[in-house]
C-alpha positions in Angstrom: -28.2 21.8 -0.9 -28.5 20.0 2.4 -25.1 19.8 3.9 -23.9 16.2 4.5 -23.8 15.1 8.1 -20.2 14.2 8.9 -20.0 10.7 10.2 -19.7 11.0 14.0 -17.9 7.7 14.4 -15.1 8.8 12.0 -14.8 12.2 13.8 -14.7 10.5 17.2 -11.9 8.1 16.1 -9.9 10.9 14.7 -10.3 12.8 17.9 -8.8 9.9 19.8 -5.6 10.2 17.8 -4.0 13.6 18.5 -2.1 14.8 15.5 -4.2 12.9 12.9 -5.7 15.0 10.1 -8.9 14.1 8.3 -9.8 15.1 4.8 -13.1 14.8 3.0 -13.1 13.7 -0.6 -15.4 16.0 -2.4 -15.4 13.7 -5.4 -17.8 11.6 -3.3 -20.6 14.1 -3.7 -22.5 15.3 -6.7 -20.7 17.9 -8.8 -23.3 20.6 -8.0 -22.7 20.1 -4.3 -18.9 20.0 -4.2 -18.2 23.7 -3.5 -20.7 23.9 -0.6 -19.3 20.6 0.7 -15.8 22.0 0.6 -16.9 25.0 2.6 -18.7 22.7 5.1 -15.5 20.7 5.6 -13.4 23.8 6.2 -16.0 25.0 8.8 -15.5 21.7 10.5 -11.7 22.2 10.6 -11.1 19.4 8.1 -9.0 19.3 4.9 -10.5 19.2 1.4 -9.3 16.4 -0.8 -10.0 17.0 -4.5 -9.3 14.3 -7.1 -8.4 15.8 -10.5 -8.5 12.9 -12.9 -7.5 12.8 -16.6 -8.0 9.7 -18.8 -6.4 10.2 -22.2 -7.5 13.8 -23.0 -10.7 13.8 -21.0 -10.9 15.5 -17.6 -13.2 14.0 -15.0 -13.3 13.8 -11.3 -13.2 17.2 -9.7 -13.1 19.9 -12.3 -10.1 22.2 -12.5 -12.5 25.2 -12.5 -13.5 24.2 -8.9 -9.9 24.0 -7.8 -9.4 27.5 -9.2 -12.5 28.7 -7.3 -11.4 27.2 -4.0 -7.9 28.7 -4.5 -9.2 32.2 -5.4 -11.6 32.2 -2.4 -9.0 30.9 0.0 -11.1 27.9 0.9 -8.8 25.2 2.4 -6.6 23.6 3.4 -6.8 21.9 0.0 -5.1 18.7 -1.2 -5.3 18.2 -4.9 -4.8 14.5 -5.9 -3.8 14.2 -9.5 -4.7 10.8 -11.1 -3.6 10.6 -14.7 -1.3 8.6 -17.0 0.6 11.7 -18.0 1.3 14.3 -15.3 3.1 17.2 -16.9 0.3 19.4 -18.1 -2.0 18.8 -15.1 0.8 19.4 -12.6 1.6 22.7 -14.3 -2.1 23.8 -14.3 -2.5 23.0 -10.6 0.8 24.5 -9.6 -0.5 27.7 -11.0 -3.1 27.7 -8.3 -2.6 28.4 -4.6 -3.2 25.1 -2.9 -1.7 23.5 0.2 -0.7 20.1 -1.2 -0.5 18.3 -4.5 -0.5 14.5 -4.5 0.7 12.7 -7.6 0.9 8.9 -8.5 4.2 7.1 -8.4 2.9 4.8 -11.1 2.6 7.6 -13.6 6.3 8.6 -13.2 8.7 6.9 -15.7 11.6 6.8 -13.2 12.8 8.1 -9.8 14.3 11.3 -11.4 10.8 12.1 -12.6 9.4 11.8 -9.1 12.0 14.1 -7.8 11.5 16.6 -10.6 7.7 16.8 -10.1 8.2 17.2 -6.4 10.6 20.1 -7.0 8.1 21.8 -9.3 5.3 21.4 -6.7 7.4 22.8 -3.9 8.4 25.8 -6.0 4.7 26.7 -6.4 4.4 26.8 -2.6 2.6 23.5 -2.1 3.8 20.4 -0.4 4.5 17.4 -2.6 3.0 14.1 -1.7 3.4 10.8 -3.6 0.5 8.3 -3.9 1.3 4.6 -4.2 -1.2 2.0 -5.5 -1.7 -1.4 -3.9 -0.1 -3.4 -6.7 3.1 -1.5 -6.6 6.2 -3.1 -5.0 6.8 -0.9 -2.0 10.5 -1.4 -2.3 10.4 0.6 -5.5 9.0 3.6 -3.7 11.4 3.8 -0.8 14.2 5.6 -2.8 11.7 8.5 -3.3 11.3 9.2 0.4 14.1 11.7 0.5 12.5 13.8 -2.4 8.9 14.0 -1.2 7.0 15.6 1.6 4.6 12.8 2.4 3.3 9.4 1.2 -0.4 8.6 0.5 -1.0 4.8 0.7 -3.9 3.8 -1.5 -6.1 1.0 0.0 -7.8 0.2 -3.3 -6.4 0.3 -6.9 -7.0 3.7 -8.5 -9.9 3.5 -10.8 -11.6 0.6 -9.0 -14.6 0.5 -6.7 -13.6 -2.6 -4.6 -13.4 -2.8 -0.8 -10.4 -1.3 0.9 -7.6 -3.7 2.0 -6.8 -2.5 5.5 -3.6 -4.7 5.5 -2.1 -2.2 3.1 -2.3 0.5 5.8 0.8 -1.1 7.3 2.7 0.7 4.6 1.9 4.0 6.3 4.1 3.0 9.2 7.0 2.1 7.0 8.1 5.6 5.9 10.2 6.4 9.0 9.8 9.1 11.5 10.7 12.0 9.2 8.1 11.4 6.5 4.3 11.7 7.2 1.9 9.3 5.6 -1.7 8.9 4.9 -4.3 6.5 3.6 -7.0 6.9 0.9 -9.6 4.6 -0.7 -12.6 3.1 1.1 -11.7 4.4 4.5 -14.7 4.1 6.9 -15.4 3.8 10.6 -14.8 0.1 10.6 -11.2 0.3 9.3 -10.1 3.8 10.4 -8.8 2.7 13.7 -6.5 0.1 12.1 -5.2 2.7 9.7 -4.4 5.2 12.4 -2.8 2.5 14.6 -0.6 1.4 11.6 0.9 4.9 11.5 -1.3 7.0 9.2 -1.4 10.6 10.3 -3.6 11.8 7.3 -6.8 10.1 6.4 -9.0 10.7 3.3 -12.6 9.5 3.5 -15.4 10.2 1.0 -18.8 8.5 1.1 -18.3 7.1 4.6 -17.6 10.5 6.0 -20.2 12.4 4.0 -22.8 10.0 5.0 -26.0 12.0 4.3 -25.1 13.5 1.0 -27.5 13.0 -1.9 -24.8 11.5 -4.1 -23.8 9.0 -1.4 -27.3 7.8 -1.3 -27.1 7.4 -5.1 -24.0 5.2 -4.8 -21.3 7.6 -6.0 -17.7 6.7 -5.2 -16.5 6.9 -1.7 -13.0 8.0 -2.1 -10.6 9.9 -4.3 -9.7 7.0 -6.4 -13.0 5.1 -6.7 -14.8 6.0 -9.9 -18.2 4.9 -11.2 -16.9 4.6 -14.7 -14.4 1.8 -14.2 -11.8 3.7 -16.1 -8.3 3.2 -14.7 -5.5 5.6 -15.3 -2.6 3.9 -17.0 0.4 3.1 -14.8 4.1 2.6 -15.1 
């Protein structure tokens, strides 16, 4: 494959914010190119963000076999973002791998105790436990979880949608307090990245906008972990 050229404007903006971490969403490239793209991201000292998505009983997004391959080969740092209506089985499968971070959706947890329990399971596997929050969720509902998680991922588009990012939602990244890191995901590009970082995000996920020359980007594949070409939306709480 021809390696994607990483968007220089995004790299430059990240460089202007010491302490900020950039991850490339490998779901934004064709399936056949994801392993090589992950290796390319690591060579560029970036994180790999891999969306593992399950709708009913069907796996899509980044395949679990690729997560296993990345883990076995020590390719990382790797953040696995689970997007599914039911988390138990997927969390167990991913916890069995050696990954750096597992991000799971608040909307798929029945209550706050479930959030805490999943976070404990993730940490017991050696990974950090991050919680993703969708745009339509009342942020006040999420605040009680801050003491039980390792970080918060603010979604700028609804999981399962392909709409434009709402940069105003990035303000949530600055509302976690000094002890809890936060990030943004969903339609992040060179135009809105600066606002996201200024709002307080220290972790940024970008897909198509970062991987600007990939063959799949030219074909119009999704640009972030939560944007899907199918229009299927995981069920929420």
